[in-house]
N, CA and C atoms as an extended XYZ file, in Angstrom:
543
Properties=species:S:1:pos:R:3:atomname:S:1:resname:S:1:resid:I:1 pbc="F F F"
N         0.821       -1.195        0.000 N   MET     1
C         0.000        0.000        0.000 CA  MET     1
C         0.866        1.262        0.000 C   MET     1
N         1.939        1.209        0.764 N   ARG     2
C         2.831        2.353        0.843 CA  ARG     2
C         3.460        2.640       -0.531 C   ARG     2
N         3.850        1.614       -1.259 N   ILE     3
C         4.452        1.774       -2.583 CA  ILE     3
C         3.441        2.403       -3.538 C   ILE     3
N         2.183        1.964       -3.464 N   LEU     4
C         1.144        2.553       -4.312 CA  LEU     4
C         0.978        4.041       -4.012 C   LEU     4
N         0.984        4.395       -2.758 N   ALA     5
C         0.841        5.802       -2.369 CA  ALA     5
C         2.017        6.620       -2.888 C   ALA     5
N         3.234        6.073       -2.784 N   ILE     6
C         4.413        6.787       -3.270 CA  ILE     6
C         4.335        6.957       -4.782 C   ILE     6
N         3.965        5.896       -5.509 N   LEU     7
C         3.827        5.994       -6.967 CA  LEU     7
C         2.776        7.027       -7.352 C   LEU     7
N         1.670        7.042       -6.601 N   PHE     8
C         0.613        8.015       -6.862 CA  PHE     8
C         1.149        9.434       -6.674 C   PHE     8
N         1.881        9.674       -5.591 N   LEU     9
C         2.434       11.010       -5.330 CA  LEU     9
C         3.449       11.412       -6.399 C   LEU     9
N         4.277       10.461       -6.834 N   ILE    10
C         5.250       10.749       -7.883 CA  ILE    10
C         4.523       11.115       -9.170 C   ILE    10
N         3.461       10.393       -9.513 N   THR    11
C         2.690       10.675      -10.725 CA  THR    11
C         2.052       12.056      -10.654 C   THR    11
N         1.447       12.380       -9.518 N   VAL    12
C         0.813       13.693       -9.349 CA  VAL    12
C         1.866       14.792       -9.424 C   VAL    12
N         3.011       14.588       -8.807 N   ALA    13
C         4.074       15.594       -8.842 CA  ALA    13
C         4.577       15.789      -10.266 C   ALA    13
N         4.728       14.700      -11.006 N   ALA    14
C         5.182       14.804      -12.398 CA  ALA    14
C         4.166       15.555      -13.243 C   ALA    14
N         2.888       15.269      -13.026 N   MET    15
C         1.845       15.967      -13.785 CA  MET    15
C         1.854       17.454      -13.439 C   MET    15
N         1.993       17.785      -12.175 N   ALA    16
C         2.005       19.184      -11.754 CA  ALA    16
C         3.216       19.898      -12.322 C   ALA    16
N         4.362       19.239      -12.317 N   THR    17
C         5.568       19.837      -12.864 CA  THR    17
C         5.414       20.091      -14.353 C   THR    17
N         4.876       19.131      -15.098 N   SER    18
C         4.712       19.340      -16.538 CA  SER    18
C         3.681       20.424      -16.803 C   SER    18
N         2.653       20.525      -15.971 N   TRP    19
C         1.665       21.579      -16.149 CA  TRP    19
C         2.307       22.941      -15.949 C   TRP    19
N         3.155       23.072      -14.919 N   ARG    20
C         3.822       24.349      -14.681 CA  ARG    20
C         4.745       24.688      -15.842 C   ARG    20
N         5.422       23.709      -16.399 N   LYS    21
C         6.308       23.971      -17.528 CA  LYS    21
C         5.503       24.483      -18.713 C   LYS    21
N         4.318       23.930      -18.941 N   ASP    22
C         3.477       24.386      -20.053 CA  ASP    22
C         3.018       25.813      -19.846 C   ASP    22
N         2.916       26.255      -18.611 N   MET    23
C         2.445       27.603      -18.321 CA  MET    23
C         3.563       28.630      -18.504 C   MET    23
N         4.792       28.198      -18.505 N   GLN    24
C         5.921       29.095      -18.677 CA  GLN    24
C         6.260       29.209      -20.160 C   GLN    24
N         6.984       30.280      -20.528 N   PRO    25
C         7.423       30.385      -21.920 CA  PRO    25
C         8.262       29.172      -22.311 C   PRO    25
N         8.098       28.716      -23.529 N   LYS    26
C         8.809       27.518      -23.975 CA  LYS    26
C        10.298       27.788      -24.158 C   LYS    26
N        10.676       29.033      -24.423 N   SER    27
C        12.089       29.364      -24.589 CA  SER    27
C        12.300       30.843      -24.287 C   SER    27
N        13.527       31.233      -24.329 N   GLN    28
C        13.872       32.637      -24.130 CA  GLN    28
C        13.446       33.456      -25.349 C   GLN    28
N        13.321       34.777      -25.196 N   PRO    29
C        13.013       35.608      -26.371 CA  PRO    29
C        14.092       35.439      -27.436 C   PRO    29
N        13.741       35.626      -28.695 N   PRO    30
C        14.748       35.494      -29.755 CA  PRO    30
C        15.838       36.553      -29.612 C   PRO    30
N        16.988       36.244      -30.137 N   VAL    31
C        18.128       37.153      -30.094 CA  VAL    31
C        18.039       38.095      -31.289 C   VAL    31
N        18.256       39.375      -31.045 N   THR    32
C        18.240       40.360      -32.129 CA  THR    32
C        19.619       40.409      -32.800 C   THR    32
N        19.682       41.137      -33.899 N   VAL    33
C        20.972       41.372      -34.544 CA  VAL    33
C        21.825       42.245      -33.625 C   VAL    33
N        23.133       42.231      -33.859 N   ASP    34
C        24.053       42.981      -33.001 CA  ASP    34
C        23.936       44.484      -33.172 C   ASP    34
N        23.691       44.924      -34.399 N   GLN    35
C        23.675       46.358      -34.669 CA  GLN    35
C        22.813       46.673      -35.884 C   GLN    35
N        22.016       47.724      -35.789 N   VAL    36
C        21.231       48.223      -36.917 CA  VAL    36
C        21.580       49.693      -37.111 C   VAL    36
N        21.957       50.033      -38.317 N   ILE    37
C        22.168       51.441      -38.665 CA  ILE    37
C        20.829       51.942      -39.184 C   ILE    37
N        20.158       52.728      -38.386 N   ILE    38
C        18.776       53.138      -38.693 CA  ILE    38
C        18.698       53.833      -40.052 C   ILE    38
N        19.671       54.655      -40.385 N   GLU    39
C        19.649       55.350      -41.679 CA  GLU    39
C        19.652       54.362      -42.846 C   GLU    39
N        20.324       53.231      -42.685 N   ARG    40
C        20.336       52.213      -43.745 CA  ARG    40
C        19.045       51.394      -43.734 C   ARG    40
N        18.430       51.275      -42.560 N   TYR    41
C        17.217       50.471      -42.440 CA  TYR    41
C        15.998       51.195      -43.012 C   TYR    41
N        16.007       52.511      -42.966 N   THR    42
C        14.851       53.258      -43.468 CA  THR    42
C        14.706       53.050      -44.975 C   THR    42
N        13.554       53.446      -45.477 N   GLY    43
C        13.241       53.258      -46.886 CA  GLY    43
C        12.087       52.277      -47.040 C   GLY    43
N        11.918       51.760      -48.243 N   ARG    44
C        10.799       50.859      -48.553 CA  ARG    44
C        11.215       49.404      -48.382 C   ARG    44
N        10.324       48.657      -47.741 N   TRP    45
C        10.472       47.205      -47.592 CA  TRP    45
C         9.218       46.534      -48.144 C   TRP    45
N         9.411       45.389      -48.781 N   TYR    46
C         8.298       44.582      -49.282 CA  TYR    46
C         8.144       43.382      -48.365 C   TYR    46
N         6.922       43.111      -47.973 N   GLU    47
C         6.653       41.932      -47.158 CA  GLU    47
C         6.716       40.700      -48.060 C   GLU    47
N         7.581       39.758      -47.718 N   ILE    48
C         7.717       38.514      -48.467 CA  ILE    48
C         6.829       37.438      -47.839 C   ILE    48
N         6.814       37.401      -46.521 N   SER    49
C         5.918       36.480      -45.809 CA  SER    49
C         5.713       36.978      -44.392 C   SER    49
N         4.696       36.413      -43.752 N   LYS    50
C         4.350       36.841      -42.395 CA  LYS    50
C         3.638       35.716      -41.674 C   LYS    50
N         3.633       35.806      -40.353 N   ILE    51
C         2.726       34.982      -39.560 CA  ILE    51
C         1.386       35.705      -39.620 C   ILE    51
N         0.317       35.062      -40.087 N   PRO    52
C        -0.977       35.755      -40.200 CA  PRO    52
C        -1.384       36.389      -38.865 C   PRO    52
N        -1.962       37.568      -38.964 N   ASN    53
C        -2.374       38.310      -37.767 CA  ASN    53
C        -3.660       39.066      -38.052 C   ASN    53
N        -4.325       39.465      -36.996 N   ARG    54
C        -5.641       40.099      -37.128 CA  ARG    54
C        -5.582       41.467      -37.789 C   ARG    54
N        -4.514       42.238      -37.558 N   PHE    55
C        -4.484       43.592      -38.097 CA  PHE    55
C        -4.105       43.647      -39.569 C   PHE    55
N        -3.750       42.501      -40.175 N   GLN    56
C        -3.506       42.470      -41.615 CA  GLN    56
C        -4.547       41.606      -42.326 C   GLN    56
N        -5.647       41.327      -41.671 N   ARG    57
C        -6.699       40.477      -42.254 CA  ARG    57
C        -7.196       40.987      -43.591 C   ARG    57
N        -7.280       42.306      -43.760 N   VAL    58
C        -7.842       42.873      -44.988 CA  VAL    58
C        -6.866       42.838      -46.155 C   VAL    58
N        -5.605       42.533      -45.882 N   CYS    59
C        -4.570       42.576      -46.927 CA  CYS    59
C        -4.612       41.329      -47.807 C   CYS    59
N        -4.718       41.573      -49.126 N   ALA    60
C        -4.701       40.471      -50.087 CA  ALA    60
C        -3.339       40.342      -50.763 C   ALA    60
N        -2.512       41.379      -50.668 N   GLY    61
C        -1.194       41.328      -51.287 CA  GLY    61
C        -0.567       42.701      -51.407 C   GLY    61
N         0.592       42.743      -52.084 N   ASN    62
C         1.331       43.989      -52.319 CA  ASN    62
C         1.584       44.778      -51.032 C   ASN    62
N         1.973       44.081      -49.979 N   THR    63
C         2.179       44.721      -48.686 CA  THR    63
C         3.581       45.321      -48.615 C   THR    63
N         3.640       46.599      -48.229 N   THR    64
C         4.912       47.297      -48.084 CA  THR    64
C         4.949       48.056      -46.762 C   THR    64
N         6.162       48.388      -46.348 N   ALA    65
C         6.380       49.260      -45.191 CA  ALA    65
C         7.393       50.308      -45.613 C   ALA    65
N         7.109       51.550      -45.281 N   GLN    66
C         8.002       52.658      -45.603 CA  GLN    66
C         8.410       53.302      -44.282 C   GLN    66
N         9.730       53.429      -44.065 N   TYR    67
C        10.261       54.017      -42.838 CA  TYR    67
C        11.084       55.247      -43.183 C   TYR    67
N        10.908       56.322      -42.394 N   ALA    68
C        11.661       57.560      -42.593 CA  ALA    68
C        11.970       58.171      -41.227 C   ALA    68
N        13.185       58.661      -41.069 N   ILE    69
C        13.590       59.275      -39.804 CA  ILE    69
C        12.908       60.631      -39.661 C   ILE    69
N        12.380       60.854      -38.488 N   ARG    70
C        11.707       62.112      -38.161 CA  ARG    70
C        12.720       63.102      -37.564 C   ARG    70
N        12.371       64.366      -37.561 N   GLU    71
C        13.240       65.386      -36.964 CA  GLU    71
C        13.437       65.160      -35.475 C   GLU    71
N        12.435       64.588      -34.798 N   ASP    72
C        12.546       64.363      -33.354 CA  ASP    72
C        13.277       63.059      -33.005 C   ASP    72
N        13.796       62.372      -34.027 N   GLY    73
C        14.544       61.135      -33.782 CA  GLY    73
C        13.711       59.879      -33.900 C   GLY    73
N        12.399       60.029      -33.928 N   GLY    74
C        11.519       58.875      -34.134 CA  GLY    74
C        11.550       58.446      -35.594 C   GLY    74
N        10.752       57.465      -35.897 N   ILE    75
C        10.696       56.947      -37.266 CA  ILE    75
C         9.237       56.935      -37.721 C   ILE    75
N         8.965       57.618      -38.823 N   ASP    76
C         7.628       57.544      -39.418 CA  ASP    76
C         7.468       56.182      -40.075 C   ASP    76
N         6.281       55.600      -39.917 N   VAL    77
C         5.978       54.285      -40.477 CA  VAL    77
C         4.705       54.406      -41.305 C   VAL    77
N         4.769       53.929      -42.549 N   ILE    78
C         3.564       53.846      -43.370 CA  ILE    78
C         3.499       52.428      -43.930 C   ILE    78
N         2.505       51.680      -43.484 N   ASN    79
C         2.263       50.327      -43.991 CA  ASN    79
C         1.120       50.391      -44.994 C   ASN    79
N         1.307       49.728      -46.133 N   ARG    80
C         0.275       49.704      -47.174 CA  ARG    80
C         0.093       48.280      -47.676 C   ARG    80
N        -1.140       48.007      -48.105 N   CYS    81
C        -1.401       46.739      -48.780 CA  CYS    81
C        -2.602       46.914      -49.694 C   CYS    81
N        -2.720       45.977      -50.617 N   LYS    82
C        -3.865       45.968      -51.517 CA  LYS    82
C        -4.912       45.032      -50.931 C   LYS    82
N        -6.151       45.518      -50.863 N   LYS    83
C        -7.262       44.695      -50.391 CA  LYS    83
C        -7.813       43.873      -51.551 C   LYS    83
N        -8.641       42.899      -51.250 N   SER    84
C        -9.175       42.016      -52.295 CA  SER    84
C       -10.023       42.767      -53.326 C   SER    84
N       -10.603       43.914      -52.958 N   ASP    85
C       -11.386       44.697      -53.923 CA  ASP    85
C       -10.511       45.625      -54.764 C   ASP    85
N        -9.197       45.570      -54.563 N   GLY    86
C        -8.273       46.385      -55.333 CA  GLY    86
C        -7.922       47.718      -54.691 C   GLY    86
N        -8.641       48.104      -53.655 N   SER    87
C        -8.335       49.366      -52.985 CA  SER    87
C        -7.103       49.203      -52.086 C   SER    87
N        -6.554       50.326      -51.675 N   ILE    88
C        -5.346       50.334      -50.857 CA  ILE    88
C        -5.703       50.624      -49.400 C   ILE    88
N        -5.176       49.808      -48.518 N   GLU    89
C        -5.293       50.022      -47.069 CA  GLU    89
C        -3.979       50.639      -46.607 C   GLU    89
N        -4.068       51.682      -45.783 N   GLU    90
C        -2.859       52.350      -45.318 CA  GLU    90
C        -2.956       52.590      -43.817 C   GLU    90
N        -1.857       52.321      -43.116 N   ALA    91
C        -1.777       52.583      -41.680 CA  ALA    91
C        -0.530       53.420      -41.432 C   ALA    91
N        -0.714       54.572      -40.791 N   LYS    92
C         0.410       55.447      -40.463 CA  LYS    92
C         0.693       55.348      -38.973 C   LYS    92
N         1.976       55.261      -38.673 N   GLY    93
C         2.376       55.152      -37.281 CA  GLY    93
C         3.732       55.767      -37.051 C   GLY    93
N         4.272       55.441      -35.895 N   ILE    94
C         5.582       55.948      -35.495 CA  ILE    94
C         6.311       54.836      -34.755 C   ILE    94
N         7.618       54.827      -34.912 N   ALA    95
C         8.447       53.861      -34.189 CA  ALA    95
C         9.501       54.629      -33.389 C   ALA    95
N         9.955       53.994      -32.314 N   ARG    96
C        11.045       54.573      -31.529 CA  ARG    96
C        11.983       53.455      -31.107 C   ARG    96
N        13.246       53.745      -31.098 N   VAL    97
C        14.259       52.786      -30.667 CA  VAL    97
C        14.199       52.692      -29.153 C   VAL    97
N        14.176       51.467      -28.625 N   VAL    98
C        14.172       51.284      -27.164 CA  VAL    98
C        15.453       50.620      -26.664 C   VAL    98
N        16.322       50.226      -27.569 N   ASP    99
C        17.623       49.664      -27.201 CA  ASP    99
C        18.680       50.395      -28.017 C   ASP    99
N        19.164       51.521      -27.470 N   ALA   100
C        20.104       52.370      -28.207 CA  ALA   100
C        21.457       51.695      -28.428 C   ALA   100
N        21.779       50.668      -27.667 N   ALA   101
C        23.061       49.974      -27.842 CA  ALA   101
C        23.120       49.233      -29.175 C   ALA   101
N        21.964       48.707      -29.633 N   THR   102
C        21.937       47.941      -30.881 CA  THR   102
C        21.030       48.547      -31.940 C   THR   102
N        20.071       49.348      -31.540 N   ASN   103
C        19.006       49.872      -32.417 CA  ASN   103
C        18.147       48.749      -32.998 C   ASN   103
N        18.227       47.545      -32.429 N   ALA   104
C        17.505       46.390      -32.978 CA  ALA   104
C        16.147       46.165      -32.315 C   ALA   104
N        15.886       46.834      -31.204 N   LYS   105
C        14.599       46.704      -30.527 CA  LYS   105
C        13.880       48.044      -30.604 C   LYS   105
N        12.705       47.991      -31.226 N   LEU   106
C        11.903       49.192      -31.367 CA  LEU   106
C        10.507       48.933      -30.818 C   LEU   106
N         9.785       50.001      -30.599 N   LYS   107
C         8.364       49.955      -30.270 CA  LYS   107
C         7.646       50.738      -31.357 C   LYS   107
N         6.469       50.246      -31.765 N   VAL   108
C         5.700       50.868      -32.843 CA  VAL   108
C         4.277       51.114      -32.361 C   VAL   108
N         3.722       52.244      -32.762 N   SER   109
C         2.326       52.555      -32.450 CA  SER   109
C         1.626       53.067      -33.697 C   SER   109
N         0.380       52.636      -33.865 N   PHE   110
C        -0.453       53.112      -34.965 CA  PHE   110
C        -1.710       53.808      -34.435 C   PHE   110
N        -1.743       54.105      -33.143 N   VAL   111
C        -2.914       54.727      -32.526 CA  VAL   111
C        -2.514       56.073      -31.941 C   VAL   111
N        -3.032       57.132      -32.553 N   ARG   112
C        -2.776       58.479      -32.054 CA  ARG   112
C        -4.106       59.087      -31.625 C   ARG   112
N        -4.101       59.590      -30.389 N   PHE   113
C        -5.308       60.174      -29.824 CA  PHE   113
C        -4.893       61.288      -28.878 C   PHE   113
N        -5.517       62.459      -29.016 N   LEU   114
C        -5.207       63.616      -28.182 CA  LEU   114
C        -3.718       63.944      -28.209 C   LEU   114
N        -3.157       64.028      -29.389 N   TRP   115
C        -1.770       64.432      -29.620 CA  TRP   115
C        -0.738       63.496      -28.985 C   TRP   115
N        -1.144       62.256      -28.746 N   ARG   116
C        -0.231       61.300      -28.120 CA  ARG   116
C        -0.387       59.932      -28.781 C   ARG   116
N         0.713       59.200      -28.874 N   TRP   117
C         0.698       57.846      -29.422 CA  TRP   117
C         0.427       56.864      -28.285 C   TRP   117
N        -0.434       55.861      -28.556 N   TRP   118
C        -0.851       54.884      -27.551 CA  TRP   118
C        -0.600       53.463      -28.066 C   TRP   118
N        -0.607       52.509      -27.169 N   PHE   119
C        -0.564       51.072      -27.491 CA  PHE   119
C         0.660       50.702      -28.321 C   PHE   119
N         1.794       50.736      -27.703 N   TRP   120
C         3.067       50.436      -28.365 CA  TRP   120
C         3.284       48.938      -28.432 C   TRP   120
N         3.728       48.459      -29.587 N   GLY   121
C         4.021       47.044      -29.775 CA  GLY   121
C         5.495       46.832      -30.093 C   GLY   121
N         5.990       45.662      -29.740 N   ASP   122
C         7.391       45.328      -30.008 CA  ASP   122
C         7.640       45.129      -31.493 C   ASP   122
N         8.809       45.550      -31.934 N   TYR   123
C         9.293       45.377      -33.302 CA  TYR   123
C        10.786       45.118      -33.158 C   TYR   123
N        11.156       43.827      -33.180 N   TRP   124
C        12.554       43.454      -33.003 CA  TRP   124
C        13.136       43.015      -34.335 C   TRP   124
N        14.312       43.509      -34.648 N   ILE   125
C        15.009       43.112      -35.871 CA  ILE   125
C        15.889       41.917      -35.514 C   ILE   125
N        15.481       40.749      -35.996 N   LEU   126
C        16.102       39.476      -35.607 CA  LEU   126
C        17.116       38.976      -36.626 C   LEU   126
N        16.989       39.413      -37.847 N   GLY   127
C        17.913       39.025      -38.910 CA  GLY   127
C        18.015       40.164      -39.892 C   GLY   127
N        19.196       40.314      -40.476 N   LEU   128
C        19.401       41.435      -41.381 CA  LEU   128
C        20.490       41.054      -42.375 C   LEU   128
N        20.198       41.229      -43.652 N   GLY   129
C        21.188       40.952      -44.683 CA  GLY   129
C        22.380       41.888      -44.570 C   GLY   129
N        23.523       41.424      -45.022 N   LYS   130
C        24.759       42.202      -44.937 CA  LYS   130
C        24.594       43.580      -45.565 C   LYS   130
N        23.849       43.648      -46.663 N   ASP   131
C        23.620       44.903      -47.363 CA  ASP   131
C        22.213       45.454      -47.107 C   ASP   131
N        21.598       44.999      -46.017 N   TYR   132
C        20.241       45.426      -45.669 CA  TYR   132
C        19.261       45.096      -46.789 C   TYR   132
N        19.498       43.976      -47.465 N   GLU   133
C        18.624       43.554      -48.561 CA  GLU   133
C        17.428       42.756      -48.069 C   GLU   133
N        17.511       42.227      -46.849 N   TYR   134
C        16.366       41.549      -46.234 CA  TYR   134
C        16.408       41.771      -44.734 C   TYR   134
N        15.259       41.576      -44.106 N   ALA   135
C        15.166       41.679      -42.650 CA  ALA   135
C        14.179       40.639      -42.142 C   ALA   135
N        14.488       40.107      -40.976 N   ILE   136
C        13.552       39.253      -40.242 CA  ILE   136
C        13.128       40.069      -39.031 C   ILE   136
N        11.834       40.279      -38.899 N   VAL   137
C        11.289       41.085      -37.811 CA  VAL   137
C        10.337       40.215      -37.002 C   VAL   137
N        10.366       40.375      -35.699 N   GLY   138
C         9.467       39.594      -34.855 CA  GLY   138
C         9.240       40.254      -33.514 C   GLY   138
N         8.655       39.480      -32.632 N   THR   139
C         8.341       39.934      -31.285 CA  THR   139
C         8.934       38.950      -30.272 C   THR   139
N         9.111       39.396      -29.026 N   PRO   140
C         9.724       38.521      -28.022 CA  PRO   140
C         8.975       37.203      -27.810 C   PRO   140
N         7.661       37.212      -27.964 N   ASN   141
C         6.867       35.988      -27.740 CA  ASN   141
C         6.682       35.161      -29.016 C   ASN   141
N         7.236       35.603      -30.119 N   ARG   142
C         7.171       34.919      -31.416 CA  ARG   142
C         5.744       34.794      -31.971 C   ARG   142
N         4.828       35.579      -31.447 N   LYS   143
C         3.458       35.555      -31.958 CA  LYS   143
C         3.374       36.212      -33.332 C   LYS   143
N         4.251       37.172      -33.566 N   TYR   144
C         4.267       37.898      -34.829 CA  TYR   144
C         5.628       37.731      -35.486 C   TYR   144
N         5.633       37.739      -36.815 N   GLY   145
C         6.884       37.647      -37.538 CA  GLY   145
C         6.696       38.039      -38.989 C   GLY   145
N         7.722       38.660      -39.548 N   TRP   146
C         7.701       39.087      -40.933 CA  TRP   146
C         9.073       38.862      -41.566 C   TRP   146
N         9.056       38.531      -42.827 N   ILE   147
C        10.270       38.526      -43.637 CA  ILE   147
C        10.091       39.650      -44.650 C   ILE   147
N        11.034       40.584      -44.633 N   LEU   148
C        10.968       41.759      -45.499 CA  LEU   148
C        12.132       41.753      -46.473 C   LEU   148
N        11.921       42.379      -47.619 N   SER   149
C        12.958       42.461      -48.636 CA  SER   149
C        12.887       43.831      -49.301 C   SER   149
N        13.993       44.258      -49.860 N   ARG   150
C        14.010       45.520      -50.596 CA  ARG   150
C        13.347       45.372      -51.960 C   ARG   150
N        13.134       44.135      -52.385 N   ASN   151
C        12.484       43.846      -53.670 CA  ASN   151
C        11.216       43.035      -53.427 C   ASN   151
N        10.233       43.150      -54.318 N   PRO   152
C         8.983       42.412      -54.108 CA  PRO   152
C         9.123       40.903      -54.263 C   PRO   152
N        10.186       40.445      -54.883 N   GLU   153
C        10.429       39.006      -55.042 CA  GLU   153
C        11.756       38.667      -54.389 C   GLU   153
N        11.847       37.438      -53.875 N   MET   154
C        13.079       37.008      -53.230 CA  MET   154
C        13.578       35.725      -53.865 C   MET   154
N        14.878       35.663      -54.056 N   ASP   155
C        15.519       34.474      -54.587 CA  ASP   155
C        15.202       33.277      -53.680 C   ASP   155
N        14.767       32.149      -54.262 N   PRO   156
C        14.413       30.973      -53.447 CA  PRO   156
C        15.554       30.484      -52.546 C   PRO   156
N        16.804       30.587      -53.011 N   ASP   157
C        17.932       30.184      -52.166 CA  ASP   157
C        18.067       31.104      -50.955 C   ASP   157
N        17.849       32.380      -51.161 N   LYS   158
C        17.912       33.347      -50.054 CA  LYS   158
C        16.786       33.054      -49.061 C   LYS   158
N        15.592       32.762      -49.583 N   TYR   159
C        14.462       32.461      -48.693 CA  TYR   159
C        14.744       31.183      -47.893 C   TYR   159
N        15.346       30.209      -48.527 N   SER   160
C        15.701       28.974      -47.837 CA  SER   160
C        16.691       29.258      -46.708 C   SER   160
N        17.656       30.118      -46.964 N   HIS   161
C        18.618       30.524      -45.930 CA  HIS   161
C        17.889       31.201      -44.771 C   HIS   161
N        16.931       32.057      -45.094 N   ILE   162
C        16.186       32.779      -44.060 CA  ILE   162
C        15.342       31.820      -43.229 C   ILE   162
N        14.757       30.799      -43.854 N   THR   163
C        13.962       29.839      -43.075 CA  THR   163
C        14.848       29.095      -42.076 C   THR   163
N        16.106       28.859      -42.423 N   GLU   164
C        17.044       28.257      -41.453 CA  GLU   164
C        17.302       29.224      -40.305 C   GLU   164
N        17.427       30.514      -40.628 N   GLU   165
C        17.584       31.528      -39.577 CA  GLU   165
C        16.358       31.540      -38.664 C   GLU   165
N        15.155       31.428      -39.267 N   LEU   166
C        13.928       31.402      -38.466 CA  LEU   166
C        13.958       30.248      -37.468 C   LEU   166
N        14.381       29.079      -37.919 N   LYS   167
C        14.464       27.916      -37.030 CA  LYS   167
C        15.418       28.196      -35.873 C   LYS   167
N        16.575       28.794      -36.179 N   ASN   168
C        17.547       29.112      -35.137 CA  ASN   168
C        17.015       30.142      -34.151 C   ASN   168
N        16.082       30.969      -34.611 N   LEU   169
C        15.469       31.985      -33.752 CA  LEU   169
C        14.292       31.432      -32.948 C   LEU   169
N        13.958       30.152      -33.163 N   GLY   170
C        12.852       29.550      -32.424 CA  GLY   170
C        11.510       29.686      -33.097 C   GLY   170
N        11.481       30.127      -34.336 N   TYR   171
C        10.240       30.221      -35.105 CA  TYR   171
C        10.045       28.950      -35.921 C   TYR   171
N         8.806       28.638      -36.230 N   ASP   172
C         8.494       27.553      -37.148 CA  ASP   172
C         8.209       28.183      -38.512 C   ASP   172
N         9.074       27.950      -39.508 N   PRO   173
C         8.852       28.551      -40.827 CA  PRO   173
C         7.499       28.207      -41.436 C   PRO   173
N         6.912       27.088      -41.015 N   GLU   174
C         5.591       26.691      -41.534 CA  GLU   174
C         4.494       27.648      -41.079 C   GLU   174
N         4.758       28.444      -40.041 N   ASP   175
C         3.770       29.417      -39.558 CA  ASP   175
C         3.659       30.624      -40.480 C   ASP   175
N         4.639       30.803      -41.362 N   PHE   176
C         4.685       31.975      -42.244 CA  PHE   176
C         3.951       31.681      -43.550 C   PHE   176
N         3.175       32.665      -44.007 N   GLU   177
C         2.517       32.538      -45.311 CA  GLU   177
C         3.102       33.593      -46.248 C   GLU   177
N         3.244       33.207      -47.510 N   HIS   178
C         3.826       34.109      -48.516 CA  HIS   178
C         2.844       35.223      -48.864 C   HIS   178
N         3.396       36.372      -49.185 N   THR   179
C         2.621       37.531      -49.599 CA  THR   179
C         2.698       37.663      -51.109 C   THR   179
N         1.540       37.849      -51.738 N   ARG   180
C         1.507       38.023      -53.200 CA  ARG   180
C         1.858       39.458      -53.577 C   ARG   180
N         2.673       39.580      -54.621 N   HIS   181
C         3.011       40.911      -55.158 CA  HIS   181
C         2.692       40.920      -56.644 C   HIS   181
């Protein structure tokens, strides 16, 4: 009887331990790139693929992001996409660097009310081409992710290389869907 009780307690403890592990993050936040030169990062980017999200539901394709440095040091953000009816959806926002040591961690807001920006979201630069020809952008919890390129099309070998980077960053490349251009 004593052995049964001990086995029962061990089983319950194991179940409780595994439950607690499931409640914790599965891994650490992804590692960002070492350094981003913001002046080189600004300009037009084409979305190559993304993890589907609610705020891009209306986008059918031709998704771009335009970044420009503001006089106050912030970054103007204009995201555009083509909707299924052919019209253009546009979202204007602002970004700010929150990690000045690397410039790889930013916060972005698209909600302005009473002369103030609200509801800031993470925008981490996780991968970056040597010539800033592509970028991998994500969030600490890996709920969101984008692959961006300076061109609307990406070489399949380059995309394959990026999917390996995604795996190393803790993302599942299968979660990403391609964007039509």
